[in-house]
LUMBAKOL-575362 format. One record per residue (C-alpha): y, z, x; residue in one letter. Coordinates in steps of 0.2 Angstrom, whole numbers, padded with zeros to 4 digits, always signed. Last residue first. Example, Ala and Ser with C-alpha at 12.3 -4.5 7.8 and 13.67 -1.06 7.14 Angstrom:
BEGIN
-0005+0036+0068S -0022+0039+0062A 
This chain:
BEGIN
+0662+0388-0119F +0654+0382-0104K +0652+0390-0087T +0647+0387-0069R +0651+0398-0054L +0646+0394-0036G +0642+0400-0019F +0637+0388-0005S +0629+0392+0012V +0627+0378+0025L +0616+0381+0040R +0620+0366+0051G +0630+0352+0046L +0615+0341+0048T +0609+0324+0054S +0593+0314+0054G +0582+0303+0065N +0593+0304+0081T +0600+0316+0094Y +0608+0316+0112G +0623+0306+0107T +0623+0295+0123S +0605+0293+0123S +0588+0302+0127N +0585+0307+0109L +0582+0324+0103Y +0577+0328+0085P +0590+0335+0072P +0594+0353+0074D +0587+0366+0062Q +0598+0380+0056N +0583+0389+0048F +0590+0388+0030V +0595+0370+0031N +0604+0371+0015D +0607+0387+0007V +0613+0386-0011N +0618+0400-0022L +0623+0399-0040T +0630+0411-0053L +0628+0405-0071M +0638+0406-0087T +0631+0399-0103N +0634+0415-0112K +0647+0426-0103L +0658+0430-0118P +0643+0436-0129G +0625+0430-0129T +0611+0425-0117K +0620+0433-0102A +0623+0431-0083L +0612+0416-0080D +0607+0418-0062Y +0604+0403-0051G +0595+0402-0033L +0593+0387-0023F +0585+0385-0006L +0584+0371+0007D +0571+0370+0021V +0573+0357+0035T +0561+0346+0046K +0566+0332+0056F +0551+0323+0065A +0551+0320+0083G +0556+0305+0093V +0543+0298+0105R +0541+0290+0122T +0555+0299+0132Q +0554+0296+0151P +0560+0282+0148A +0571+0276+0133V +0564+0258+0133G +0551+0260+0119L +0551+0273+0105I +0537+0281+0095P +0541+0289+0078Y +0545+0305+0069G +0544+0308+0050G +0558+0314+0039K +0552+0330+0031Y +0562+0340+0018N +0555+0357+0012F +0563+0362-0004A +0564+0380-0012A +0569+0383-0029R +0574+0398-0040A +0580+0401-0058T +0584+0418-0064V +0588+0422-0082G +0570+0426-0087Y +0559+0421-0072I +0561+0403-0069K +0551+0394-0055G +0552+0383-0040G +0542+0375-0026L +0547+0359-0019T +0540+0346-0006A +0551+0332-0001V +0543+0317+0009F +0546+0304+0022N +0532+0296+0033F +0530+0281+0043R +0544+0282+0056G +0553+0267+0063V +0560+0266+0081G +0547+0257+0091N +0528+0255+0087A +0532+0256+0068L +0544+0242+0070D +0529+0230+0076D +0538+0214+0082S +0537+0197+0074F +0539+0182+0085A +0553+0170+0083G +0554+0155+0071G +0568+0163+0061A +0577+0176+0071I +0574+0195+0075A +0558+0195+0065E +0552+0211+0059S +0536+0220+0055K +0533+0235+0045R +0516+0242+0041S +0508+0256+0031L +0525+0265+0027T +0522+0282+0018Y +0534+0287+0004T +0539+0303-0004G +0536+0316-0018A +0527+0333-0018F +0532+0344-0033N +0529+0362-0039A +0534+0371-0055S +0534+0388-0062I +0540+0393-0079A +0548+0407-0089G +0541+0425-0091F +0526+0421-0103G +0522+0406-0093T +0526+0388-0094K +0517+0377-0081R +0525+0362-0072V +0515+0351-0059Y +0522+0336-0050S +0513+0324-0038L +0524+0309-0033N +0519+0294-0022F +0526+0279-0014D +0514+0269-0003L +0517+0256+0010G +0522+0238+0014D +0534+0229+0025T +0538+0211+0031N +0556+0209+0037V +0564+0193+0042A +0576+0184+0054G +0593+0176+0056L +0605+0170+0042N +0622+0171+0051N +0637+0182+0052R +0649+0177+0066R +0645+0182+0084A +0644+0164+0091D +0646+0167+0110I +0656+0156+0122L +0652+0160+0140V +0659+0161+0158Y +0676+0154+0153P +0685+0144+0167S +0696+0149+0182T +0712+0144+0191G +0719+0137+0174V +0704+0134+0162Y +0708+0149+0151L +0725+0143+0148S +0719+0127+0140Q +0712+0138+0126L +0729+0144+0121S +0740+0159+0122P +0725+0171+0125A +0719+0187+0117G +0716+0182+0099N +0715+0164+0095L +0715+0159+0076L +0701+0148+0071L +0706+0130+0069T +0691+0122+0079G +0684+0136+0090V +0667+0126+0093A +0675+0109+0096A +0689+0116+0107Q +0676+0126+0117T +0665+0111+0120Q +0679+0100+0125A +0686+0113+0137L +0669+0114+0145T +0657+0129+0141P +0650+0138+0156N +0636+0145+0146L +0636+0141+0128I +0630+0154+0115Y +0621+0156+0098F +0610+0140+0099N +0599+0148+0113K +0595+0163+0102Y +0577+0159+0099N +0575+0157+0118P +0575+0176+0120D +0581+0181+0137T +0599+0176+0135Y +0604+0185+0119L +0591+0198+0123T +0602+0204+0137P +0611+0214+0123L +0629+0216+0117L +0628+0198+0110F +0613+0202+0099P +0616+0188+0086A +0624+0195+0071L +0616+0198+0054G +0611+0191+0037I +0592+0191+0033A +0585+0175+0029D +0569+0183+0024K +0561+0198+0015F +0543+0200+0011K +0540+0216+0002V +0524+0225-0003N +0523+0241-0013Y +0508+0252-0017Y +0512+0265-0030T +0505+0282-0033V +0510+0294-0048N +0502+0310-0052V +0508+0321-0066T +0501+0339-0070L +0508+0349-0084G +0492+0352-0093S +0477+0350-0082I +0462+0343-0093A +0474+0331-0102R +0477+0322-0086P +0494+0314-0084T +0490+0299-0072W +0502+0285-0068D +0495+0271-0058F +0500+0258-0045G +0503+0240-0040V +0518+0232-0032S +0525+0215-0028W +0541+0208-0019T +0545+0191-0013D +0562+0192-0005A +0578+0182-0002R +0594+0183+0008E +0607+0170+0001P +0614+0156+0011K +0628+0157+0024L +0637+0141+0028D +0654+0149+0024P +0652+0160+0039N +0663+0176+0041G +0671+0183+0056G +0669+0182+0075A +0668+0168+0088L +0668+0177+0105V +0675+0168+0121I +0672+0176+0138T +0684+0175+0152P +0679+0176+0171R +0680+0191+0182L +0663+0197+0176F +0656+0181+0183N +0658+0190+0200F +0642+0199+0196P +0632+0183+0199S +0619+0179+0186D +0602+0188+0187G +0602+0194+0169P +0615+0184+0159R +0631+0193+0159L +0639+0201+0143F +0654+0211+0151P +0664+0194+0154S +0682+0197+0158F +0698+0191+0150L +0690+0193+0133L +0696+0180+0120I +0692+0183+0102Q +0691+0167+0092A +0695+0172+0075R +0689+0175+0057S +0692+0194+0053D +0703+0190+0037A +0695+0173+0034T +0685+0177+0018S +0674+0162+0014T +0657+0169+0018T +0654+0187+0024D +0668+0195+0015A +0664+0185-0001L +0647+0193+0000S +0631+0183+0004P +0621+0182-0012A +0606+0194-0012H +0590+0188-0019F +0574+0193-0028S +0557+0186-0032T +0544+0195-0043G +0527+0203-0045Y +0522+0218-0055N +0508+0230-0057G +0503+0245-0068R +0488+0256-0071I +0491+0269-0084V +0480+0285-0086L +0480+0299-0099D +0475+0289-0114D +0461+0280-0105F +0459+0262-0098P +0478+0259-0100K +0484+0243-0092Y +0502+0239-0089N +0507+0222-0082V +0523+0215-0076G +0530+0198-0072V +0546+0193-0063K +0556+0177-0062P +0571+0172-0051N +0581+0156-0053T +0595+0152-0041T +0610+0141-0041G +0623+0137-0029G +0632+0146-0015V +0650+0144-0019D +0652+0141-0038N +0637+0153-0041Y +0624+0149-0055S +0612+0163-0059D +0596+0160-0068Y +0586+0175-0074R +0568+0177-0079V +0558+0191-0087S +0539+0193-0091G +0530+0207-0099S +0512+0210-0102I +0504+0225-0111Q +0487+0232-0112L +0482+0249-0120G +0467+0260-0124R +0454+0248-0115L +0440+0259-0108G +0436+0266-0125P +0444+0255-0138S +0462+0251-0143G +0466+0240-0158N +0481+0249-0167G +0485+0261-0153A +0488+0247-0141G +0481+0231-0135V +0490+0214-0132I +0507+0222-0131P +0518+0207-0127V +0535+0210-0119L +0547+0195-0117L +0563+0195-0106E +0578+0183-0105G +0592+0178-0094F +0606+0166-0092L +0620+0167-0079S +0637+0161-0074K +0644+0167-0058V +0662+0166-0052D +0669+0167-0035R +0686+0173-0026S +0695+0172-0010V +0711+0179-0003S +0714+0180+0016S +0727+0187+0027S +0728+0188+0046I +0741+0199+0053A +0752+0193+0067N +0769+0199+0060T +0761+0215+0053F +0770+0228+0063A +0767+0244+0054N +0759+0252+0069R +0759+0240+0084R +0745+0227+0083D +0728+0223+0077Q +0732+0217+0059S +0719+0213+0045I +0723+0208+0027R +0711+0207+0012S +0711+0199-0005A +0694+0199-0012L +0689+0192-0029N +0676+0194-0042E +0670+0185-0058Y +0654+0187-0068H +0649+0179-0084Y +0634+0184-0094E +0621+0177-0105T +0607+0185-0115G +0589+0185-0122V +0578+0199-0127A +0561+0198-0135L +0549+0211-0141K +0531+0208-0148I +0528+0224-0158D +0512+0234-0156G +0494+0232-0151G +0489+0226-0168P +0502+0213-0167L +0519+0213-0175T +0531+0199-0173A +0547+0194-0165L +0555+0211-0162S +0573+0213-0156G +0585+0209-0143D +0602+0199-0142L +0612+0202-0126I +0630+0196-0123L +0639+0200-0107R +0656+0200-0099G +0661+0204-0082E +0677+0206-0072A +0678+0213-0054L +0693+0215-0043E +0695+0219-0024Q +0711+0223-0015T +0710+0225+0004A +0718+0234+0018D +0715+0233+0037G +0724+0240+0052F +0718+0242+0069N +0731+0253+0077E +0744+0253+0091Y +0759+0263+0097D +0749+0273+0110A +0753+0261+0124I +0771+0260+0119A +0772+0279+0119A +0764+0279+0136L +0777+0267+0143L +0792+0277+0135A +0785+0293+0143P +0785+0284+0160N +0769+0289+0169S +0765+0307+0175A +0753+0309+0160S +0742+0295+0167P +0737+0305+0182N +0728+0294+0195Y +0731+0277+0187P +0750+0280+0185N +0754+0266+0174L +0768+0255+0180A +0783+0248+0169T +0796+0261+0172A +0789+0267+0189T +0791+0249+0195T +0779+0235+0200T +0767+0236+0185G +0749+0232+0190N +0740+0245+0180L +0753+0242+0167A +0745+0225+0163A +0729+0234+0158S +0739+0247+0148A +0748+0233+0139L +0732+0224+0135T +0723+0240+0131T +0736+0244+0117N +0727+0260+0111L +0719+0263+0095A +0720+0273+0078A +0710+0265+0064E +0721+0264+0049R +0710+0259+0034V +0717+0254+0017V +0707+0251+0002N +0712+0246-0016Y +0699+0244-0029S +0698+0236-0046R +0685+0236-0060G +0682+0228-0077F +0666+0228-0087N +0662+0220-0104S +0648+0222-0117E +0643+0213-0133A +0626+0220-0138R +0617+0211-0152L +0603+0220-0161Q +0588+0215-0171W +0576+0228-0179G +0575+0219-0196H +0594+0221-0198G +0608+0213-0187L +0613+0230-0179S +0629+0228-0168I +0631+0237-0152A +0649+0235-0145F +0655+0238-0127G +0670+0244-0117P +0667+0247-0098T +0682+0253-0088V +0684+0254-0069G +0695+0262-0056Y +0695+0262-0037S +0706+0270-0024D +0700+0271-0006F +0712+0279+0008R +0707+0279+0026Q +0715+0288+0041R +0712+0288+0060S +0717+0301+0072T +0715+0298+0091L +0708+0313+0100S +0710+0324+0116N +0729+0322+0118G +0740+0308+0124L +0742+0311+0142A +0727+0321+0148G +0716+0312+0135S +0722+0295+0142F +0705+0293+0150S +0702+0284+0167L +0691+0272+0177A +0699+0264+0192V +0694+0250+0203S +0705+0249+0219Q +0716+0236+0228S +0725+0234+0245L +0712+0244+0255E +0718+0255+0270G +0704+0267+0267T +0711+0278+0253I +0727+0269+0248S +0737+0277+0235H +0746+0266+0222F +0759+0275+0212Y +0772+0261+0215P +0759+0248+0209N +0761+0233+0220F +0746+0240+0230A +0734+0234+0217S +0725+0243+0202V +0709+0235+0195T +0702+0240+0178G +0694+0253+0167T +0704+0261+0153L +0700+0275+0140T +0706+0279+0123G +0704+0296+0115Q +0688+0299+0105A +0690+0299+0086E +0696+0311+0074M +0693+0305+0056I +0704+0308+0041T +0697+0303+0024T +0706+0301+0008D +0696+0297-0007R +0703+0292-0024R +0693+0289-0040S +0696+0283-0057F +0683+0281-0071Y +0681+0273-0088A +0667+0273-0101T +0667+0265-0118M +0657+0265-0133S +0658+0256-0150F +0644+0256-0163D +0642+0244-0178V +0629+0244-0192D +0636+0256-0205E +0654+0255-0198G +0664+0258-0183L +0653+0272-0176K +0662+0279-0161Q +0658+0284-0143T +0671+0288-0129L +0667+0293-0111A +0680+0298-0098A +0678+0301-0079F +0692+0307-0067V +0689+0309-0048S +0699+0316-0034H +0692+0317-0016R +0697+0325+0000E +0688+0322+0017E +0688+0328+0035R +0676+0319+0046P +0658+0324+0051Y +0653+0322+0069L +0671+0319+0073D +0678+0315+0091A +0683+0329+0102Y +0667+0329+0113A +0666+0310+0112N +0670+0307+0131Q +0658+0321+0136E +0664+0320+0154C +0659+0315+0172R +0669+0315+0187N +0660+0307+0202T +0658+0312+0220T +0654+0301+0235N +0672+0304+0242A +0683+0317+0235T +0700+0308+0230F +0708+0325+0226N +0713+0322+0208P +0701+0313+0206L +0683+0308+0211A +0681+0295+0224Y +0667+0282+0222N +0660+0272+0236T +0653+0255+0235A +0669+0245+0238G +0683+0256+0234V +0680+0265+0217T +0692+0278+0209V +0688+0290+0196N +0696+0299+0182G +0704+0317+0179P +0703+0315+0164F +0688+0304+0161C +0681+0286+0161T +0665+0291+0170T +0656+0295+0153S +0641+0306+0151R +0624+0298+0151L +0615+0311+0162D +0598+0306+0159L +0583+0314+0152G +0572+0329+0157G +0578+0339+0142E +0590+0349+0153Q +0596+0332+0160T +0601+0326+0143N +0620+0326+0146D +0627+0315+0132A +0627+0329+0121S +0627+0332+0102V +0614+0346+0100Y +0626+0359+0103S +0637+0356+0088R +0655+0361+0089Q +0658+0348+0103R +0654+0334+0091N +0669+0339+0080L +0666+0345+0062I +0679+0341+0049N +0686+0350+0034D +0679+0348+0016H +0688+0345+0000W +0681+0340-0017V +0689+0338-0034Y +0682+0333-0051A +0690+0329-0068Y +0680+0326-0084S +0685+0319-0100V +0674+0318-0115L +0675+0310-0132L +0663+0309-0146S +0659+0299-0162G +0652+0300-0179S +0648+0318-0178G +0665+0324-0172W +0660+0329-0154D +0674+0335-0143K +0674+0336-0124G +0683+0344-0110L +0676+0344-0092T +0682+0353-0077L +0674+0351-0060N +0675+0360-0043G +0672+0358-0024D +0677+0368-0009V +0671+0365+0009T +0672+0375+0025R +0666+0371+0043Y +0666+0379+0060D +0649+0386+0058D +0644+0383+0040A +0653+0387+0024F +0653+0383+0005G +0664+0387-0010Y +0660+0382-0027R +0669+0380-0044I +0662+0375-0061N +0668+0369-0078G +0665+0367-0096G +0675+0366-0111I +0669+0362-0128G +0658+0348-0136D +0650+0335-0123F +0643+0318-0126R +0640+0303-0115K +0634+0311-0099R +0632+0299-0085T +0618+0287-0079I +0619+0282-0061F +0607+0268-0059N +0600+0264-0042I +0591+0247-0041V +0578+0239-0029G +0575+0233-0011G +0580+0215-0017I +0592+0220-0031A +0608+0212-0023D +0610+0197-0035S +0604+0195-0052G +0601+0210-0064Y +0585+0207-0074I +0575+0194-0064S +0584+0200-0048S +0575+0217-0049G +0564+0219-0034G +0556+0235-0034D +0561+0253-0029P +0568+0257-0046I +0579+0272-0045V +0585+0281-0060E +0599+0295-0058V +0602+0308-0072R +0615+0316-0083D +0629+0312-0070I +0646+0319-0073V +0644+0334-0062D +0638+0323-0047P +0655+0314-0045P +0654+0295-0045I +0667+0287-0033I +0655+0293-0019S +0644+0279-0023P +0655+0267-0013D +0649+0249-0019V +0648+0235-0006S +0661+0222-0004T +0663+0220+0015Q +0676+0217+0028L +0690+0227+0019V +0681+0241+0010G +0676+0245-0008A +0666+0235-0021G +0669+0236-0040V +0654+0244-0049L +0640+0234-0058R +0635+0241-0075H +0619+0249-0081G +0627+0266-0084N +0635+0265-0067L +0625+0253-0056L +0621+0252-0037V +0610+0236-0032L +0601+0238-0015T +0601+0223-0004T +0619+0226+0001T +0627+0217+0015G +0621+0209+0032G +0618+0224+0044S +0606+0234+0034A +0595+0219+0028G +0581+0230+0021L +0581+0249+0025N +0568+0253+0011R +0581+0256-0002I +0598+0255+0006N +0613+0266+0001P +0629+0260+0009R +0640+0274+0015V +0658+0268+0017I +0670+0263+0031P +0659+0247+0035L +0669+0234+0045G +0686+0243+0043F +0682+0255+0056A +0684+0274+0053A +0666+0278+0048G +0659+0284+0031G +0649+0300+0030A +0631+0303+0025P +0623+0320+0029V +0606+0314+0034T +0588+0317+0029G +0586+0301+0018F +0599+0288+0024N +0587+0274+0021G +0583+0278+0003I +0564+0280-0001Q +0564+0298+0003P +0577+0303-0010I +0588+0318-0004S +0601+0306+0004A +0605+0300-0014L +0612+0316-0019L +0623+0317-0003D +0630+0300-0007N +0633+0306-0025S +0644+0319-0017S +0645+0338-0019A +0626+0340-0019A +0620+0357-0024G +0602+0350-0025N +0598+0363-0039E +0611+0356-0050L +0606+0338-0047I +0588+0342-0050N +0592+0350-0066D +0602+0334-0071R +0586+0324-0068S +0583+0313-0053V +0570+0299-0058G +0560+0287-0048I +0553+0273-0059V +0538+0263-0054N +0536+0246-0062T +0522+0237-0071G +0532+0236-0088T +0550+0243-0088P +0550+0258-0101A +0552+0254-0119V +0564+0258-0133G +0576+0245-0131R +0573+0229-0121L +0583+0222-0106L +0573+0231-0093T +0574+0239-0076G +0584+0254-0080T +0582+0261-0098V +0588+0254-0115V +0587+0267-0129I +0588+0261-0147D +0570+0264-0151D +0571+0282-0145R +0583+0285-0159D +0599+0293-0153Q +0605+0308-0164E +0619+0304-0175I +0618+0317-0188A +0607+0328-0178P +0621+0332-0165P +0618+0324-0148A +0612+0336-0135A +0623+0337-0120D +0625+0356-0120D +0606+0359-0121A +0603+0347-0106A +0596+0330-0110L +0577+0328-0107P +0573+0314-0094T +0571+0296-0098V +0585+0297-0111A +0599+0285-0112Q +0615+0289-0121P +0624+0272-0124K +0631+0261-0111D +0616+0250-0111A +0605+0246-0096A +0606+0227-0095P +0613+0223-0079D +0625+0210-0072S +0640+0213-0082T +0647+0199-0093P +0665+0191-0091A +0676+0180-0102S +0687+0170-0090Q +0694+0178-0075A +0710+0182-0067H +0708+0201-0069A +0721+0202-0083A +0713+0187-0091G +0696+0197-0090S +0703+0211-0100W +0710+0200-0114V +0694+0189-0114L +0682+0204-0115M +0692+0211-0130T +0692+0194-0139A +0674+0193-0136L +0671+0210-0144A +0682+0205-0159L +0674+0189-0162T +0657+0198-0161S +0664+0209-0175L +0669+0195-0187G +0654+0184-0184A +0642+0199-0184L +0649+0206-0200K +0646+0189-0209A +0629+0187-0202I +0625+0205-0208N +0631+0200-0226R +0621+0184-0226G +0605+0193-0220Q +0604+0203-0235A +0600+0221-0232E +0585+0228-0223N +0594+0243-0215A +0590+0248-0197K +0604+0260-0195K +0610+0261-0177I +0610+0279-0171T +0623+0285-0160M 
């Protein structure tokens, strides 16, 4: 839509503004009231009108009558219309890239970008309610403590998903509705507020469509099938448009046993046999001697691939609906709105439960080997309850973003925007009642005792009771925002217009969650929590073009400076101010040198602070986390673990800066070269003390996170009013014994990450008489990365242990008449590792993907119809080997995946 810039009397414009802004604010108030909020602005300025950084596809082009003027475009990373963000590198994924990538999920699409942490993987959510979604993370900052990468849809925040976190699930956005993706790998809190430490990912959708379009695709790999499709209907009537799009995706699962590279037995590679000893049949230990079942063979051990029947990639089904409406309401007023609904059902096969413990002669099934009265046993329930446990998840979410753009004349515009979202999430993680199973090891009758040598021979009612258990979690999250942005030109200099944008917004969110670890559908002991927060913000941005076309000279063709600042006031974690400055310097017409500096932050989520759904004192009746050198008999003493959120968390923060250049040499038409140096200093990272590792005791920086041999008074003071899970009372832990250790495993502000490196992109496109050829080389190279486990501790060199330097994608493609082809080489760099002897290095993961498209006809009934073929991982490359219980790392793959598709529009 074009906003007419008429120079009419200001009085009439002000009158229009008063009436229409009242309407916009009333709309926001009505919606936010429904979401228990006041008026609500969104946290990002990318407008909800058609945005054009990459060319629109032909079927998306706006009709000439209302063609979007470049001066009205707001792009990612700025509040100002008609300009790109100053001093900042923007990584773009065009609609053509999306088609050629063949991604069935936005998560898969993001995994093709080298700067994003899950590059080179096949992203999949897990079954636990801790983090059941895929969280994109630019530069892998703060991966354990919430999101440091902001994900937007048309410049608006999305409602969170999950039970114990509030991160966005990108899979709610089907790739076919996306016009392009803009990624800014720089701090962005001066524009967007919280979360934009590593950068911003903005999914920009199609806004106009006239006709009916659709596609369907079928794919297969070894032991794997997938189907996805999309149907879009749209009407463009000149002054407005409406499109509605439905997408469906289904794929089945892949078990670990169906991929040879997933193995805990690494002996053929010169590594260790890390297979489990909790098997079926199991093992019995008497003294220092092990006896393999079922024959009680001395000095032998049964080993098994415990995770063989667990999913490498889970079964999933997704339904998505997206709609976009635009309409001119008058000469100077435009209305636009987008809405979406998404449902994802995931079924995950997990390893069957296991049990280790002590069985005594009181058990009627007890078999004495050497005359002993007790034995240690290790067993799996796979022979009695099946090879796998089946866990299920459902994630529903919807959102709507109505907004008005009002022309005030003289180039000024007011945008009144609102954003509302809601999600419902449920996770049913199958588990076994290990408390009952442990007690049954010492049952005294065949009705109550577990047969430790052959669990399937136990009482069926007892087995059913052990299997009747799950880790259940559900949550409802709501988001309501409202925003007013005024922007325009203050004055005109020889270098161009001085542009200003100022705005205010209000953000509200809530999280109502429930967790139960009990019998299925038994919620008597469930922990429920309902928390909320609101944020009030003020922000502004100024662009000053000191030198431009009007006053440029040789060596100084352009110079512009921008500054932005944002103040956010949280009702729970306080206020924060974050500035950013950017500079573009153009010494020649085909070269831009740019740089920026800013501060950013991530406010700890409601799930990490005031939500109490998982807050508890977890009592373990044994102590698996022993200090090195302590008596092994301490294993028989209880451990107390404080778990859950922490209301005293403070925001994660970062100082970020970058400098680079964009070169489009006139002498080589079609060539573009971009190189950017980045530097990030990230601190106050939210995470957990390493209570699973000896480091907890050996690193003095963690001394405040545990108490060895705590007294009852110390335990009572530390636990306070937290729910006890696993014991009737704290006093009971001091009857005949006492706790070995009390560990604070709640979320805390811990350490820091300092990293710098180079992002690069070399692109060449050349038109030919038969079509076009193109080549691209884009990626990132880490110069240094040092991390601090806890504030005050020493920094370690991550590049010397577990972090690769170099990720890139190299593509070569072309179009010959009606045939489009592209080959992509994906490289995820290897790295050195410590502590995994005899292995010292993990290899690089290198795959090749192919795309082929054929336009069936230029005219006639088959016009705009294309046949597509995608072959991912053409050479069926396995991910690199690691001497670990999984056998691989540094990437993942479904194997060679072949997909056939048909796309059409009429």
